[in-house]
Every structure is written in structure tokens, then in C-alpha cells.
C-alpha positions in Angstrom: 0.3 -0.4 -0.1 2.5 2.5 0.7 4.7 1.6 -2.3 1.1 2.5 -4.3 0.7 6.0 -2.7 4.6 6.6 -3.4 4.4 5.8 -7.3 1.3 7.7 -7.5 2.8 10.9 -6.3 5.9 10.5 -8.3 3.8 10.4 -11.6 1.5 12.8 -10.1 5.1 15.2 -10.2 6.0 14.1 -13.2 2.4 14.7 -14.9 2.7 18.3 -13.4 6.5 18.7 -15.0 5.3 17.8 -18.4 2.6 19.9 -17.9 5.0 23.1 -16.8 7.5 22.3 -19.8 4.2 22.7 -22.2 3.3 25.4 -21.3 6.0 27.0 -21.8 6.8 26.0 -25.0 4.0 27.3 -25.9 3.5 30.3 -23.9 6.4 32.6 -23.7 4.7 35.0 -21.4 6.7 35.1 -18.4 4.1 36.1 -16.1 1.8 33.2 -17.4 3.9 30.8 -16.9 4.8 31.7 -13.3 1.5 31.4 -12.4 0.8 28.1 -13.9 4.0 27.3 -12.0 2.1 28.7 -8.9 -0.8 27.2 -9.1 0.7 23.5 -10.2 3.0 23.7 -7.0 0.2 24.6 -4.7 -1.7 21.7 -6.1 1.3 19.4 -5.5 1.9 20.5 -1.8 -1.9 19.7 -0.8 -1.2 16.6 -2.6 1.6 15.5 -0.3 -0.4 17.0 2.7 -3.3 14.7 1.7 -1.1 11.8 0.8 0.7 12.5 4.7 -2.4 11.8 6.8 -3.8 9.3 3.9 -0.6 7.3 5.2 -1.2 8.1 8.9 -4.7 7.6 8.9 -3.9 4.3 7.3 -1.4 3.1 9.8 -4.2 3.9 12.7 -6.8 2.0 10.6 -4.2 -0.9 10.4 -3.5 -0.7 14.2 -7.3 -0.2 15.3 -8.1 -3.7 13.1 -5.5 -5.6 14.5 -6.5 -4.9 18.2 -10.2 -5.1 17.4 -9.3 -8.6 15.4 -8.0 -9.5 18.8 -10.2 -8.3 20.9 -13.3 -9.5 18.4 -10.9 -13.2 19.3 -10.7 -13.0 23.1 -14.3 -12.0 23.4 -15.6 -15.0 21.1 -13.9 -16.8 22.9 -14.8 -16.4 26.6 -18.3 -15.8 25.5 -18.6 -19.5 23.6 -16.3 -21.3 26.3 -18.1 -19.4 29.2 -20.3 -22.3 31.1 -22.9 -19.6 31.9 -25.3 -18.2 29.8 -24.6 -15.0 28.4 -26.8 -12.8 26.2 -28.1 -9.3 24.6 -31.7 -8.9 24.1 -33.1 -5.7 21.9 -36.2 -3.6 23.6 -38.5 -6.1 22.3 -36.6 -8.5 24.3 -35.8 -10.7 21.2 -32.3 -12.3 21.5 -29.7 -10.3 19.3 -26.6 -12.1 20.9 -26.7 -15.1 22.7 -23.3 -17.9 23.5 -23.2 -21.5 22.8 -23.8 -22.4 26.4 -27.9 -20.8 26.1 -27.9 -22.6 22.5 -27.2 -25.9 23.9 -29.4 -25.5 27.0 -32.2 -24.6 24.6 -30.8 -27.4 22.5 -30.5 -25.0 19.8 -28.0 -23.4 17.5 -26.9 -19.8 18.0 -28.3 -19.3 14.4 -31.6 -20.5 15.4 -32.4 -18.7 18.6 -30.9 -15.1 17.3 -34.3 -12.9 16.8 -36.8 -14.8 18.9 -37.8 -14.5 22.6 -37.2 -17.0 25.2 -41.1 -18.3 24.9 -39.8 -20.0 21.6 -37.5 -22.9 23.5 -37.8 -22.2 27.0 -40.9 -23.7 29.6 -43.3 -21.3 30.7 -42.0 -21.2 34.4 -38.7 -20.3 33.1 -39.3 -18.0 30.7 -41.7 -16.1 32.8 -39.5 -15.9 35.5 -36.8 -14.3 32.2 -39.2 -12.1 30.8 -40.2 -10.8 34.4 -36.8 -9.8 35.4 -36.2 -8.2 31.7 -39.0 -6.4 32.1 -37.7 -4.8 35.0 -34.2 -4.1 34.0 -35.8 -2.0 31.4 -37.8 -0.1 33.6 -35.8 1.1 36.4 -32.4 1.1 33.8 -30.5 -0.8 37.0 -28.8 -3.9 37.8 -30.7 -6.5 38.7 -29.7 -9.7 40.5 -32.4 -12.5 41.0 -32.0 -16.2 41.7 -34.5 -18.6 40.1 -34.3 -22.3 41.3 -36.1 -24.1 38.3 -36.5 -28.0 38.6 -33.3 -29.8 40.2 -31.3 -26.5 39.3 -30.6 -23.1 40.8 -29.5 -20.2 38.7 -28.3 -17.0 39.7 -29.2 -13.8 37.2 -27.0 -10.4 36.8 -29.2 -8.5 34.6 -28.4 -4.8 33.1 -29.3 -2.5 30.7 -27.4 -1.7 27.3 -27.8 1.2 25.1 -28.2 0.2 21.4 -27.6 1.6 18.1 -31.0 2.8 17.3 -30.8 4.8 20.8 -33.1 2.8 22.5 -32.5 0.1 25.4 -32.2 -3.8 26.0 -31.0 -6.1 28.2 -27.5 -8.0 28.2 -27.2 -10.8 30.9 -25.1 -13.5 33.0 -26.2 -16.3 34.2 -24.3 -18.9 36.4 -25.7 -22.5 37.1 -24.9 -22.3 40.8 -26.8 -25.1 42.0 -23.5 -27.0 43.8 -23.3 -23.8 45.9 -26.9 -23.3 46.7 -26.5 -26.9 47.9 -23.5 -26.5 49.9 -24.8 -23.3 51.6 -27.5 -24.8 52.3 -26.0 -27.8 53.8 -23.9 -25.6 56.2 -27.0 -23.6 57.3 -28.8 -27.3 58.1 -25.7 -28.7 59.8 -25.4 -25.3 61.7 -28.7 -26.2 63.5 -29.1 -29.6 63.6 -27.9 -32.6 64.6 -26.1 -34.9 62.2 -26.7 -37.9 63.9 -30.5 -37.7 64.8 -32.1 -35.4 62.5 -33.0 -33.2 65.5 -32.4 -29.4 66.0 -29.1 -28.8 68.1 -28.4 -26.9 71.3 -27.5 -23.8 69.1 -30.7 -23.5 67.6 -32.4 -23.5 70.8 -30.0 -20.8 72.0 -30.8 -18.9 68.9 -34.6 -19.9 69.6 -34.8 -19.1 73.0 -36.8 -15.4 72.9 -39.2 -17.1 70.8 -40.1 -20.1 73.2 -40.4 -17.5 75.6 -43.2 -15.6 73.7 -46.5 -15.1 75.5 -48.7 -16.7 73.0 -46.3 -20.1 73.6 -47.9 -20.5 77.5 -48.1 -22.5 78.9 -45.1 -23.5 77.4 -44.1 -26.9 79.1 -39.9 -28.1 79.0 -39.1 -31.8 78.7 -35.9 -33.1 79.3 -34.4 -36.0 78.4 -30.9 -38.4 79.4 -30.5 -41.6 77.8 -29.1 -44.2 80.1 -26.5 -47.0 79.4 -25.2 -45.2 76.3 -21.4 -45.6 78.4 -22.5 -49.6 78.5 -23.7 -49.6 74.7 -21.1 -48.4 73.2 -18.5 -50.1 75.4 -20.2 -53.4 74.8 -21.6 -53.2 71.8 -19.5 -50.9 69.9 -20.7 -46.7 68.6 -22.8 -48.0 65.9 -24.9 -49.5 68.7 -25.1 -46.4 71.1 -25.7 -44.3 67.8 -28.7 -46.5 67.2 -29.8 -46.3 70.8 -30.0 -42.1 70.4 -31.3 -42.4 67.0 -34.0 -44.6 68.2 -34.2 -42.2 71.3 -35.2 -39.4 68.7 -37.9 -41.4 66.8 -39.8 -42.0 70.2 -39.4 -38.2 71.2 -41.0 -37.6 67.4 -43.8 -39.6 67.5 -44.9 -39.0 70.8 -44.6 -35.2 71.2 -46.5 -34.4 67.5 -48.1 -31.4 69.2 -48.0 -28.2 66.6 -44.9 -25.5 67.9 -42.8 -28.3 69.1 -39.6 -28.3 68.9 -36.9 -31.3 69.5 -33.8 -31.2 70.1 -30.5 -32.9 71.2 -29.3 -30.9 74.1 -25.5 -32.5 73.7 -24.4 -36.2 74.1 -27.4 -38.1 75.4 -29.2 -35.5 76.7 -32.6 -34.3 74.7 -35.1 -31.2 75.3 -38.7 -30.8 74.2 -40.1 -27.8 74.1 -44.1 -27.9 73.9 -46.2 -24.6 73.5 -49.5 -23.5 75.1 -48.9 -27.4 76.7 -50.4 -27.4 80.7 -48.1 -29.2 83.4 -50.6 -32.2 83.2 -50.2 -32.6 79.6 -46.6 -32.3 79.8 -46.3 -34.9 82.5 -48.6 -37.3 80.1 -46.3 -36.7 77.5 -43.2 -37.6 79.5 -44.5 -40.7 81.3 -45.5 -42.0 77.6 -41.9 -41.3 75.7 -40.3 -43.3 79.1 -42.8 -46.1 78.1 -42.6 -46.0 74.4 -38.6 -46.1 74.7 -39.0 -48.8 77.2 -40.1 -51.1 74.4 -37.2 -50.0 72.0 -34.2 -52.9 72.1 -30.5 -52.7 71.1 -29.0 -56.1 70.9 -31.3 -57.0 73.8 -31.2 -54.4 75.6 -34.4 -52.7 76.3 -34.1 -48.8 76.3 -33.9 -46.6 79.3 -34.7 -42.8 79.7 -34.7 -40.7 82.8 -37.2 -37.5 81.8 -38.0 -34.3 84.1 -40.6 -32.0 83.1 -40.9 -28.5 84.0 -43.8 -26.2 83.2 -44.0 -22.1 82.7 -47.3 -20.5 83.1 -46.4 -16.4 83.0 -44.1 -14.3 81.2 -42.4 -13.1 84.6 -41.3 -16.5 84.9 -37.4 -17.0 83.4 -37.7 -19.7 80.8 -33.9 -21.0 81.7 -34.8 -21.3 85.2 -37.7 -23.6 83.9 -35.0 -25.4 82.3 -32.9 -25.9 85.1 -36.3 -27.4 86.8 -36.4 -30.0 84.6 -33.2 -30.9 84.0 -33.1 -31.1 88.0 -35.9 -33.4 88.0 -34.6 -35.7 85.0 -31.0 -36.0 87.1 -32.9 -37.7 90.3 -35.3 -39.8 88.3 -31.6 -40.9 86.2 -30.2 -41.1 90.3 -32.7 -44.5 90.5 -33.2 -45.2 86.7 -29.3 -45.7 85.8 -28.1 -48.1 88.3 -30.8 -50.3 88.1 -30.5 -49.9 84.3 -27.0 -51.0 84.5 -27.7 -53.9 87.2 -30.4 -55.4 85.0 -28.2 -54.8 81.5 -25.9 -57.0 83.1 -28.1 -59.8 84.1 -29.7 -59.4 80.6 -26.8 -59.8 78.5 -25.4 -62.8 80.5 -28.6 -64.1 79.8 -28.0 -63.7 75.9 -25.1 -64.8 75.4 -26.2 -68.0 77.4 -28.7 -68.3 75.8 -26.5 -68.3 72.1 -24.0 -69.9 73.4 -25.4 -73.3 76.0 -22.2 -74.9 76.1 -20.6 -71.6 77.0 -23.1 -71.4 80.0 -22.1 -74.4 80.9 -18.6 -74.1 81.3 -19.1 -71.1 83.5 -20.6 -73.0 85.9 -17.9 -75.6 86.2 -15.3 -72.7 86.1 -17.1 -71.2 88.8 -17.4 -74.3 90.9 -13.5 -75.3 90.1 -12.7 -72.3 91.2 -14.8 -72.2 94.4 -13.0 -75.3 95.3 -9.4 -74.2 94.5 -10.2 -71.4 96.8 -11.6 -73.5 100.0 -8.4 -76.1 99.6 -6.1 -72.9 99.8 -8.7 -71.8 102.8 -9.4 -68.3 101.5 -11.7 -66.8 103.7 -15.9 -66.9 102.8 -16.2 -63.2 101.5 -13.8 -64.1 99.0 -14.9 -67.0 98.1 -18.0 -65.1 96.9 -16.0 -62.2 94.8 -14.3 -65.9 93.2 -17.0 -66.8 92.0 -19.0 -64.1 90.8 -15.9 -63.3 88.4 -15.1 -66.8 87.3 -19.0 -67.3 86.2 -18.0 -63.8 84.6 -14.7 -64.8 82.9 -16.3 -65.2 79.5 -18.7 -62.7 79.7 -16.9 -60.1 76.6 -17.4 -62.7 74.2 -20.8 -61.4 73.8 -18.7 -58.5 71.9 -17.6 -61.3 69.3 -19.8 -61.0 65.6 -22.4 -64.1 65.0 -19.6 -65.1 62.6 -17.6 -66.1 65.1 -18.8 -68.7 67.3 -16.7 -68.9 70.7 -17.1 -72.5 70.1 -15.4 -74.8 67.5 -12.5 -75.1 65.9 -10.1 -72.0 66.4 -9.3 -70.4 63.9 -6.4 -67.9 63.1 -9.1 -65.0 62.9 -11.4 -66.2 65.8 -8.0 -66.8 68.2 -6.9 -62.9 67.1 -10.9 -61.3 68.2 -10.9 -64.0 71.2 -8.2 -61.7 72.9 -9.8 -58.7 72.9 -12.5 -60.7 75.3 -11.3 -60.0 78.3 -11.2 -56.4 78.0 -14.8 -56.2 76.9 -15.8 -58.3 79.6 -14.1 -56.3 81.9 -15.7 -52.8 80.5 -19.3 -54.9 81.0 -18.4 -55.9 84.6 -17.4 -52.1 85.5 -20.4 -50.8 84.0 -22.3 -52.3 87.2 -21.7 -51.5 90.9 -22.7 -55.1 91.5 -20.1 -56.0 89.2 -17.4 -53.4 89.3 -15.5 -55.6 92.2 -14.9 -58.3 90.1 -13.9 -56.1 86.6 -9.7 -56.7 87.4 -10.0 -60.0 87.7 -11.9 -60.5 84.1 -9.6 -58.7 82.7 -6.6 -60.7 84.0 -7.8 -64.5 84.0 -5.6 -65.0 80.4 -2.6 -63.7 81.9 0.0 -66.1 82.4 2.7 -66.8 85.1 5.5 -66.5 82.5 4.3 -63.3 81.1 3.4 -64.6 77.7 -0.4 -63.6 78.4 -2.6 -61.2 77.3 -4.1 -58.0 77.7 -1.1 -56.8 79.9 1.2 -59.3 79.3 1.4 -59.5 83.5 4.2 -61.7 84.9 4.1 -63.7 88.2 2.6 -62.3 91.5 1.9 -59.0 89.2 -1.6 -61.4 88.2 -4.3 -60.8 90.8 -4.3 -64.2 92.6 -8.3 -64.3 91.6 -7.3 -64.6 88.1 -4.6 -67.1 88.4 -7.2 -69.4 90.2 -9.5 -68.8 87.3 -7.1 -69.1 84.6 -6.4 -73.4 86.1 -10.0 -74.0 86.5 -10.9 -72.4 83.0 -7.7 -73.9 81.5 -8.6 -77.8 83.0 -12.3 -77.2 81.8 -11.5 -76.7 78.6 -9.1 -79.6 77.9 -11.7 -81.6 79.5 -14.3 -80.6 77.5 -12.9 -80.2 74.2 -13.7 -76.0 74.2 -10.2 -75.5 72.4 -11.6 -77.1 69.2 -9.7 -80.3 70.3 -10.4 -83.8 71.2 -12.0 -83.7 75.1 -9.1 -85.2 77.2 -9.6 -87.8 80.0 -9.4 -86.7 84.1 -6.3 -88.2 83.9 -4.7 -86.9 80.9 -5.8 -83.4 81.3 -4.2 -83.1 84.7 -1.0 -84.5 83.6 -0.9 -81.3 80.9 -2.3 -79.0 83.9 0.9 -80.4 85.7 2.9 -79.3 82.3 2.0 -76.3 82.4 3.0 -75.4 86.3 5.8 -72.7 86.3 4.5 -71.9 82.9 0.8 -70.4 82.1 -0.2 -71.5 85.5 1.0 -70.5 89.0 3.1 -73.7 89.8 1.6 -73.2 93.6 -2.2 -73.2 92.6 -1.3 -75.9 90.5 0.0 -78.1 93.4 -2.6 -77.2 95.4 -5.3 -78.0 92.9 -3.5 -81.6 92.2 -3.4 -82.2 95.8 -7.0 -81.3 96.3 -7.5 -84.3 93.0 -5.4 -86.6 94.5 -7.3 -86.4 98.1 -10.7 -87.4 96.1 -12.2 -84.1 95.1 -14.4 -85.1 91.9 -13.3 -83.2 88.7 -16.7 -84.4 86.9 
């Protein structure tokens, strides 16, 4: 382009020079020649200036073209690769520009959308929302931000006025699919005020709504406080999954019984629950308290009946402090728990023992024999009667921890490697169970140590010699002999003579040699082992 303009200028200069030369030949008048030369010189000067301006303008146009090309490429790439919906509508709300994401949403090509309105593609709900917000933009000439929950998706629209080439206003929009963000926010809000285990409200929600509960419109307001009994025992014996199930069952009973409109049930914390009963008299609150207790007692977790301690109080006037009403209900709950908790733990131990022995009758027979034989050894050692009572109880409960074994791992039958590994957990489980009740707490440590060996090779602590409680050493001999005699180790039962010989061989190894000596003398003196 530059070369072309330069050639044109040179040709024009040559042409003018020829014109001047020709005129000089034809006209000899100096005045005429000078006038013509001046005229042509001015024309050449104007042509030069025009040419310079044209060159400068050309460079600017070229630069602008290059910049606009890059800008258009960037703009087109951004618009058509953006997953949000981007569009521009005219004053009649017909599409002037749409990106690929919006066209794909409609199931059309971009060219098929241009010139039409939203009703040609979207269903009525979505189209009405779009038109309503577009008209608001045109009416107010302001940015409008709205959210639309449509089907299973959530859209956030930012719409703004755009002045068109004809001087009128259209609508530009940027619409994002914010479903994931919306769900995350909703879940966060839900979790901040709900207990994830039971689905009930949590303490934070109760504290936030305290003033609402205290409103005069809710009077009389009855409050029930509840504390589930035996959660620790359930967790210790059957694992935390069973404990979680116990709490879920409690929540289910509260929800079933307390259905009055406006009722709020919350997990107060740990094993405690609170219920707010608006427009509920003290008599009605007490009736609901008794009904919750009754229905929860019918629930079962691995054979254990549900037990919950409950207290109730009623706020009748606005001058009464709601916090004091809650404390009153809590105090009454703890008074009931002082009775319920001990009774539950004692009954729970008996139910656990019964459940275990029903599942494994041979283990029940084994517990009886070990208990009797242990007492016989204790008498031979001339132990006091009070000691013999603890020995009898500890020997009877020594295998109580086996109840935690899965149904697929019966303590009876051959001892596989997996079963042997799981069986080693039962002294600790038995200790936790026995330690949960005042009736058995005193013998818990003997249950824990009955598989400790004299030489330190036992479990769970690896105790050695006299560091092992004497009661546990006595139970170990009685237990070992009975297992040999009745084939409880997955082997063939041995005769009394052979079993006694094996016991002698283990003296000083896994068994206390002094107590083995007493045991052997007891047999030799005529004690009938069968």
C-alpha cells in the first residue's frame, strides 16, 4: 500500500512537470508561466499533505483493525467457552446475541436463537421468570440480581441495561448455574442448626430461638429434659454404632410422641434431649413425659431394653424465667436418673449374660463348671468366705466379653487364626461390661486378667507372676482344665487323668505353680472333678 501511494505521487510530480514544460513552449509569456507554476506547486503541496494524512490514517486503521481482531477473538472465545448463559436482547426482548452455552441449554444452534424471544425455547416457568426480570431492568434502568430455583437446578442471574445502536435500551445478562453452591450453603445452614446423627435441632438452634420460645403466645410452655441411660455401656459392649442407634431410637420416640404443632425437639448434647411444648399444661407435659418413657422402654438394642430418665417443668407466666424452667426440668431428670441408671446397669448385665448363654449354651455350662471348680480351689487354699464369693462371681463372668464377638465367630468350634485374634479382645470387653455396674464392678479386674500367664506370655497386659491378681490365677487353672476336659479349644476332649497331666506340665509356664500344686493335691485327696 505504501509503495502504491509513493508511485502515484511520483507520477503526479512528473505529470505536473510535463504540463509546465509544455506550457512554457506554448506560451512565452513569463507571467503566464509563473502563474501556472505557482498553481501547480500549490496543488502538489496539497497532494503531498493529503498523502501524508492518508498514510497516517492507514497506519491507525491497520492498528485498530489488528487490535479489534484480537479483542473480538478474545471476546468470542470467552463468551462461547463460558459455561454460564450470556446474552443480549433488544428492546422487544428478542435475542441479538447468545453464547453457545445458552443455545445448548435450549437444544438449538446459536443462529436458530437469534431474533427470537425466550418463549420460543424455554418452558413457561423459566420464560416467565426471564421476562419478568428483563422488564424490571428496562423499567428501572438498573442492574437486577435474582435467583431462580427451577426443577432441580438453581440459577443466579445478573441483568443490566444496554444502550443499543438505535438509541433504545436492551437487556444484557450473565446467568450462572449455582446449584452446587446453593446446596452447599443450604447444607451448611442445616448442619449449623441440626444434629447430624438424629436429624433433630441442636443446642445452638435452641439458644438462637430462646426468645421465640419465651414469647407469651407459647404459654403455658412445658419443657421436657431427657437423658438416655446406658449409652456408655452400649458403646463399650456393642460399639459406637449400637450407641448411635440407641440415640436415633430415642429421637424417633420423642418425634412420635411429641407431635403437637409448634413443638421443638433438640439434642441438647451427648445423650441428653430437650423438648419445648408450646401451649401445653403441666398435666399434659407430664402425660407426654410418661408416654416417652413407656415407649422407649419397648425399644431393643442387642437385647437391651431402652431406658431414659426424664424431667418436666412448665412456665405459666411471662415473669417466669425460661432458663429456670429448663433447669428445673433438668434437676428432675437427674433425680430420676439417680435411680434409673443403677437399675438399668444392673439389669443390663443380667440381660447380657442371659443373652450370651442363650446364644451359646455350652459356654453357660462352661461358666458354671469354672465357677464351681474355682471355689473348690479357693476352699483348698483356705481362703475366707467373703473372698470365695467374689471368686465365684468373677469365675462365672470370666468369658462375658465374648458377647462382643460377631455372630460369624462363635466361641465354640475350631479356633481359626481370625477367631483366635478376636478372642483375645474378650477380657477387655468383659472388663468394660463388668465395670459398668456396681454389682460387678468389684470383680472387673479379675475378669480382665484371667488370660494373663505366669511367665508373662499372656494377654491383654502381659503381666507376670504375682503381678497377676490371685483370683485371676485361680480362674486361669480352672478355665484351662475345663477347656481341656470338654474340648472347648477346638480339640478332642481329654480324660480327667490326661487333662490333669497337661495342667501339671504348664505349672510355672502359663499357670501359677503353687496353685497348681494345691489343685493336684485336691484331686489326689479325692475331689471329684466331674
